[in-house]
N, C-alpha and C positions, 0 to 999 in steps of 0.2 A: 542378395541374401539379407534377411531381416536383421536389424540390430537387436542386441540384448542389453538390458540395463540391469544394474545391480543395486540401485538406490532409488527409493521413493521419498521425496520431501513432501510432508503432509501439513497442510494449513487448513484451519476451519474455524467456525464460530460455535462449535459443539460444546465447548467447555468440558469440565471433567466431572460434573455432578451425575450425569446420566451415562449410560453404557455406550453411547454412540462412537466415541473414539476407539474404544476397545473392540467393538464389533467390526468396524472398518478394518482395523489392523489385523484382526483374526481372519477376516475374509482374504486379505492379501496373503497372509502367511499360509492359509490352507491351499491357495492356488500356486503360490510361488515361495516355497519355504526358505529359499536362500537369500531372498532380497532383504536389504536393510531399510528400515523405515526411520527417517529422521523427522521428529516432531518440530516443525518450525514454530508454531503456536496454535493453540485451540481456544485462545481467549479473545479473538476478534469479537467486538460487540455484536450481539445477535442481530442478524439481517443487514449489517452495515457493510454493503458491498464496497463503498468508497474506502473505508478503513482497511478492508481486506486487500483491496487493490494496491493501496499505498504500502502496506506491510510486505506484500509480495514483491513490489517494485524495489523496496529498500533491500530486500533479501536476495533478489535474483542473481546478482553478480557473484554472490558468495556461496550459492548452493552448489552442491556436487552435481556434475552432469548426470542426467538420468531422467526420471519421471517426476514431475511436480504435480501433486494432487491437491487442488484447492477447492474448498467447498464453503461458500457463503452464498446461500441459495434461497432467498425469500420467495422466488417464483417456482420452487420445486413442484413438479407435477403439472405445471401450466404449459404455456406455449414456448417458453424459452428453450433453446436447444442445449443438449449435452454435447460437448465438443472435446476434441483433442487437437492441440496445435503444436506442430513440429517447428522447432527453431534451430538455427545453425546447421541446416542440412542433416538433422538427425542427432545432434549432440544431446538435445533434451526434447521432451514432449511435455506440454502443460495440459492437464486434464481438469475440466470443471464446467460450470454452467456458462453459457454465452449471455452474460448479463453485464459485461464490462469488467468483471473481476480479474480476468487474465490479461486484458489489453495493455495495461501499463507495463507489466513485466515483459510481455512479448515485444513491445516497442523498444524497451530499454536494451534488450539483447539483440536488436537489429531487425526485428520483424519476423513474420511467419514464412516458412518455406512450403509448408502444406498444412491443410486443416481438414478435419474429418468431423462429421456429425455422427455420434455414437449411436448407430441405429441397428447394428447386428445383434439380435437377441441371443445368438449362440455364445456371445461373450458377455452376457449379463446373467444375473441371478433371477429366478422366478420371484416376482414381487407380489406380496399379499396386498399391497397398496402402493400408490405412486409417490409417497412422501419421503422416502429414504433413499434417494438416488446415490448418496455417498456409498452406501452399502451395496446396492443392487446394480448400479451402472458404472460409477466412477472407479470404485475399488477393483472390480473385476477387469476393467479396461487397463488400469495401471498394472495389475499383476500379470495379465496376459502379454503386455508389451515387454515386461521383464523376462518372460519365458521365451521371447523371440518371435511372437506373433507379429506379422507385418501390420503397420499402421492402417494400411488400406483395407485389411480384413475386418476392421472394427466398425466400419460403416461407410457412409457416402462422402465423397469429396465435396467440399464447399469452398467458395472463394474467400480467402482471408480478408479481403477488403470489405466483405459484408458482415464481419463480426461486429458485435456491439462494442462501440468505443468506450474508452475511459474518459473522464473529464478532469482536466488539469487546471486548478486555480493558479493564475499567474499574477505576480506583483506588477505594479505599474506606477509611474510617477504621475502625480496629479498636477494641476496647473500651477500650484504653489511650490512645486519642487519636492513635495513630500512623497514618500514611497508607501503606497497602499498595499498591504500584504494580508496574510491570513495564517492562522494556526493550522498546520497540517496534522499534527500528531502531538499527543502528550504521552511521554514514556512513563514507566513505572516509578521514576523518581520525581515526576512532576515537571520535568523540563519540557518547554513548549516549543516545538520545532516550527519555524516559519518557512514559507515558500520564498526565501530571500537568499540569494548568493551573497557572500561577504563583499564582493566587489561592488555590489549595487549601492552600498552605503559608505564606500571608502571616503567620499568627499565630506561626509558628515562629521568626521573627527572621532575622538576617543569617547566623547560623551554624546549620547543620542537621546532625543526626545521620543518617548514611546507613548502612543495614545491608543486606548482601547475603551470602548463604551464611553463612560463619562469621566474617565481617569486620564491624567497625563502624568507620566513619571519619567525620571531621568535614569538611563541605563548606561552602565560602564562597559565598553568593549574590553574583553579579556580573552586570554588564551586558555586559561584553566579556571576551574571552579574556585580553586584556592586563592585566586587573585581578587575575588569579590569579597568585600568587607561586610561586616555585620550590618544588616538593614539595607544593603545595596542590591540593586537589580543589575544583572549582567547580560551581555550579549556574547555568546560563545559559539564558535564554529564547531558543530557537532561531528560525530563520526561518519556522517554521510555528506559532509561538506556544506551544510546549510546552517543559517543562523538559528540559534535557539535562545529563548528568553529563560534565564535561570536565576536561581537564588542559591547560594552555597548551603548545602545540607538541609535545605528546606524545599518543599514543593512550590515552585513558582506558579503552577496552575492553581493551587489552592490559595496561595497568598494573593494572587491578582485576579482570580476568577476567570482564568483562561481555559478554553476547551477547544477541541477540533472545530474549525469553522469560525472561530472568533476573528473578527476583522481588527487588524492592528495597523496603525500608521507610524512610520519612522521618519524623523526629519532631524536635520542639523539645527543648532541653536542660532547660528548666524551671530548677530550682535546682541541677542537676548541674554539676559543674565541666567546662567545655569543654576539649577537647583534641583533638589530631590524631593519627591513627594508632592509636587505641585499638582493640584486637581483643577481641571477645566472641563466644563460640559462641552462635548464634541459630538457632532453627528457625522458618521462615516458612511459614505454611499456604497452601493453595491459595485462589485468588480466584474469584468467580463470573464468568461471561462473559455478555455480552448479545448475543443474536441480533438482527441488523439486516437486515430484508428490504429489497429494493432500492427500495421506495417509502416507506421511513422516512426519518428525517433525523438521523443521528448526527453527531458532530463529524468532522473530516477524517481521523481515524485509525481505520481498520477493515480487517479482512482475514479471509479464510477459513482456519481451521485445517485442516491436512492430516493 
């Protein structure tokens, strides 16, 4: 017996200026009036598959079981596949383009149990053009799953191992014992999340040297934003368990010129004199990246590079 779902969690880079979000939600409602649609976000930067994958991965463990509709699709109308990926033996189904967007979240929740290429035109809208798959392909598939249509009816079975992987930037110690890291995400408050587990810098102590670009600054490890004094930079464990560079009630990203992808090096002071605001010209090399296919199990921060 086919499963029925009552919730669709919807993420996209559509924004709210145009009618795209409203049209997709109206298509869903016209086909499955009883389903609840949860807007995760529609403010993913346009075409940024990596950012969308990271956002979906951060959200995945908190989303209501059901259908996840994710659309960040710069290759719409091209050769990339439209897919539905079942996880947890049917607890949830993730629908979207096969461009790495879904892979981090799928990996986070334990991998795919089945995957389908959405090829059955009977469960799609007639399309005047190929560029609005969210409306014509993904939304109808999500709605029909909520009506109880079996996943296998939506198209052709594909091997989950062949899905486009996400790319996870990983921190690593360099030959001098410093930790080379990267900004994964800047939230709306300007806090800059790093791909760093707090345990990775435990030996560095309460004051940590932070280098980015041509700057070297001293950061204070803190539990809350309020522990960071005026003019100080802080390292706080965020709500996802990773270190974030923060400034109390000020955007750290604006103050320090940080953005997703900025390379950051953390190190202890050792016998050096601690100080705040010291500037040193530094060249930081590139880091390796780890490919993560959808049936692997990386931590909760992964995304596809575009």
